[in-house]
N, C-alpha and C positions, 0 to 999 in steps of 0.2 A: 511585402514584409518590411517593417521599418528597420533602418540600419542600426546595428548595435553601437552603443556608446563605448568609447575607449575606456578601458579599466582605469579607475582613479580619476576620470575626468570630473572636474569640479563644476564646470558651467553647464547650465541646463540648456538643451537645444531649443531654439526659437521655433514655436509651432508655425506651420505654414497655413496662412489664412486662405480659405477657399475663395475662388473668384466667382463662384456660382451666384447669380443674381437672386435677391430676396424680393418676392412679390409683395407689393404694398398692401397693407391691410387697414380696414377702416377703424378698428379699435386697438387698444393697447394689448401688448403681449405680457404674459406673466411667467416668471420662472421660479422653480423650487429646486434647491440643491441639498442633498443629504450626504454628508461625509460621515460614513460609519466606520466601524472597526475594520471591516474587510473591503468595502466598496465605496467608490465615489459615483454618485448617480444624480442626474439632473433631468428635469423636464421643462420644456418651454411650451406654453399653451395659450390658446385664446378662448374667451368665453363663447359658449354655443348653447343657447337656450338655458336649461337648468343644469347643464353639464359643461365640459370644456373639451376642446379638440387639441390633441398634441401636435405641435408644429415641428419640434425637434427634440432630440433626447440624447443622453450620453450615459454610458455605464462602463465602469472600469474597475477591475479588482486591483486595489492598491495595497492591501494588507497593512494598513496604517498601524494596526495594533500588534503586528508581529513582534514578539519578544517582550511585550508590555507586561505580561503576567510575571515574568522573571525579573525585569529590571525596574519596572515602575516608570519607564520613560519611553517616548517615541524614539525609535532608532533613526540614525542618519539615512540609512537606505530607505526606510519607510517614508520619511519626510520627502526625500528626493522623488520617489515614485509618485507620491500624492501631489506634489507641486506640479509635476509634469502633467498629470491628469487635470488639475485645476486650471492650468494654462489653456488647455483645450476648451474647457467650460467657458473661460473668459472670452475666448475668440468667438464662440457660438453666441454668447450674450451680446457681444459687440456687433456681430454680423446681423443679428435680428433686431438690433437697436432696442433691447429690452431695458425698460426703466423701472418696472415694478417687479421686485424679486425678494425672495427670502432664502438665505443661504445659511445652513446650520451644520454644526458638528455634534456628534453624540457621545457615546460611552467612552471611546478611546481618549478623546480630548478631555472629557470630564475627569478621567482617572489619572492621566499622565501628569507627572510633575512638571513637564515642560510643555503642557498643552497650550497655555496662554502664549508662551514664547513662539510656539509653532504658528499660531494664528496671526501673530504680528509679522512673522516672516512671510506668511501667505499674502498678507496685505501689501507688504513691500514689493514682493516679486510678481504678483499677479494683479494687484489692485482690487481683489475680492475681499470683502469684509464679512467673514464668517462669525457667527455667534454660537456659543455653546448652549444648547437647549437643555432645559430641565427635564428630568424623567417624566414628570406629570404631563408637561405639554407634549412630549413625544407620544405618550400614551393617548392623550386627547386627539391628536391629529391622526394617529393610526386608526382610532375608532371611527372618526368622521369619514375617512377614506373608504371604510368597509360598509358603511351604512346601506348603500344600495343592494347589498347581498343579503340583508336581513329579511327573513320571511315575515309576512303579516301574522303567521300563526305562532311566532316565537314569543314566549312569555319571559324566559330567562335566557340571557345572552352572555357568552364568554368570548371576548376578543383577545387573541393571543398574537403578539408581534415578537417573533424570534429573531433577534439581531445577532451581530457578531460578538458584541461585548456584553449585552444584557437582553433580558426577555421581559416584556411588559404584558401584564394580564389585567384586564378590566372586566368586572362582572356587573351586568346591567339588568335591572328589573323593569320590564315593560308592561306589567299587568295593569297598571293604572292609565295606560295610554291606549286610545282607540286604535285598532289594527291599521286603519288607513293613515294614521298619523305617526306610526312607529319609526319609519325611516327618517322623516323630517325631525322627529324628536331626538334622534341620535345625532344628526348633523348639527343640531344646535349646541352640542357639547363642545364645539370648537372654541367657545368662549370660556370654558371651564367646566369642571365636574360639579361645582356647587353654585348656589345662588339662584335668585329669581330669573325668570325669562319672560320678557314682555311679548315675544313673537308667537307664543303658543306653548303647548306642553313640552317639557324636557324629560328625556329618559332619566330614570333614577339610578345613579351609580352606587351600588351596594358596597363595593370595595375595589381597590386597585393596588397593584404592587409592581415594583421594578426589581426583578431579581438580577443581581450583578453577574449573571452567567448567560453567555450566548454561545453560538456554535464554536467560536474561536477560543474564548476563555475557558469553556468547559473542556474542550479538547486538550488545551495546554495543561490543565490541572491533572489530567490522567495520562499524559503522554508517555510516562515511564512504565505503564502497565502493558506488557508485551502481548498477552493473549487477547485476541480481538473480541471474543464473546464476553470475557470477564471485564474488559474495559468498558464495553457498552453497558453491561448491567450496573457497574459501579457509577457510571455517569448518570444513568437514569435514576438510580437510588439517591445519589447526591443532589440532583436537581429537585426531586420530590421533597427532600429534607428542607430545602430552602423555601418551600411553600407553606410551612407551618404557621406563619404569621398572616397568611391570606385567609380572611374570615370564611369564605365559602369552602375552604379546604376541610373544615370540620363538619360540613353538612353533606348528607347524601342527596344527590340530585336525580330526580326522575327523568327518564329520557323524553317523555311526552312534553312538548312545548319548550324543549331546551335545545339551543343551537350554539355550536362553537364556530367562530370565524377565525381562520388562521392565515396570517400574512407573513410570509418569509420565503426565502429561497428553498428552505427545507420542505415546506408544505407544497410548494409548486413542483419541486423535484419528485416528491412522493406521488403527487397527482400524475405527473408525466409518466412515471414508471407504471402506475396503475393502468393508465390508458395504453401503455406499450408504445409511446411516441419515440421514434428514433431522432426526430427533429422537433424541438420545442415549438408549441403552437399556443400562444396566449389565448386565442379565442376559444380553444377547447378547454383550457385549464382554469381561467378566471371564472369563478362562479360555480365550478364543479362541486357536487356534493358527494362525500364519501362517508362510509360507516367506519366505526372503530375496527370492525373485523377486516374490512378491505385494507385499511392502513396497516394493521398488524401483519397481514399477509405480505405486503410490500417490504416491511421492515425485516421479516423473517428471511425473505429472499436476499436482501442486502447482506445479512449475516451469513447465509449459506455461500454467497459469492466470495466472501473474504476480501481483504484489502486489494489483492491483485485483480480479482474479478470485478470489483467495483471500479477500479481504474480503467478497465476496458469496456465497461458498460456505457453505450452511447446515450442511454436515457438519463444517466447521472451527469456526465460531462466532466471534463478535466478540471474546470474551475471549482466544481462542487464536491468532487470525490473525496477530498481531504477533510471536508467538514460535514459530510452527510450523516455520519454515524452519531456525532455529538448532537446534531439537530434532531435526528430520529430518536435519540435517548430522551431529549426534552419532550418531544411529541408523545412518545410512549408513556412517560410519566404523567402527562396531562390526561391522556385517555384512560389510564389506570385509575385516576382520581374521579374523572367525570366521563364515563362511557357515553357515546352518543351515536345516534343513527343519522345525524345531520351535522357533519363538519363541512363548512363551506370554504373552498380554497380561494384566497384573494391574491391575485397578482397585482397588488397595489399596496400603498402604505403611506409613509411619512410625506413623500413628495406630493402625492395626490391630496392628502389632507391639507398641506400648506397652500396648494393652489386653490382648493375650495374656500379655505379661510380668507385668503387675500381677496378673492373675487366677491365673496359674500360681504366682506367689510366695505368694498367699493360699490356694492349694489349693482354689479354688472351681470349677475345671474338672474334668470327669470324669477318672478315672485313665486313663492311657495316652496323653494328649495330648502331654505333655512328659516 
């Protein structure tokens, strides 16, 4: 266990660099860092065929957006926690001699009055240059990362990325793309949702939306509602109200040929609960398909457990228990609008999308991927 910092200590502890040797590799390594409202996550990977192999990773709950809904600013405590995590990332990048990287910040830094100031401080104290990514590019990259999970039988696709501060939804029409080309046509969207594509057919984006409500921001909006079930119902209703401008919201969707791919800690936690996992297993969760009825049963179980029961449930975990019901409220609202027998669980997202995009741009993936 790491030693506790003295109360009021202003200096950040210097991270200890591991002395473990790094095996030399023939090609360059790539890194992708996603600094979100709740978590700081990074992957370091090398190209491998038409995919990539993860060499190192980092994930830490930093709660950068704590208090943001109330004050409009990133708090001092959140900034200190986040910079500590970013120092660890900087050490990993240095150890692996990574030269090709994309480091981005999302909704918390987009919304905070002091978001740009914070990133300048990050640069001064860690040497890492983060950029605030636009919602559309965030949605594009999340879609690309989920492409391998799309069925050849899917005609209409909804990709949902439930974040801490926002939720991105992208509706894709694949009816004009041959089944064998559908995955590649989605991966080509890393260069944008519009415009011509010289490399082959591109999936058609019907509509996309970035709702400024994620698991943290939605929870904070209804924190003063004491009754657990009432709070859940209000959160789900409120999220659905924010879908009114999303074009497919107005249309009824047949289940046949329709697939939802969900990427978020909420979706993977619901999947782990459905499987009864006491210890999370990515190999069993990533790519799992669930029906609306199966997801509804898990959510009803969460409500029956109540706050205390959810805190003790090993399938949910301590890091997720405070946010699982706001995430479940978002998920329930989506399935109320578009019931499906094919919701695919994606333990992947923005980081994987950034890695694919970097490698594709450098031409280091095998031909035919994008």
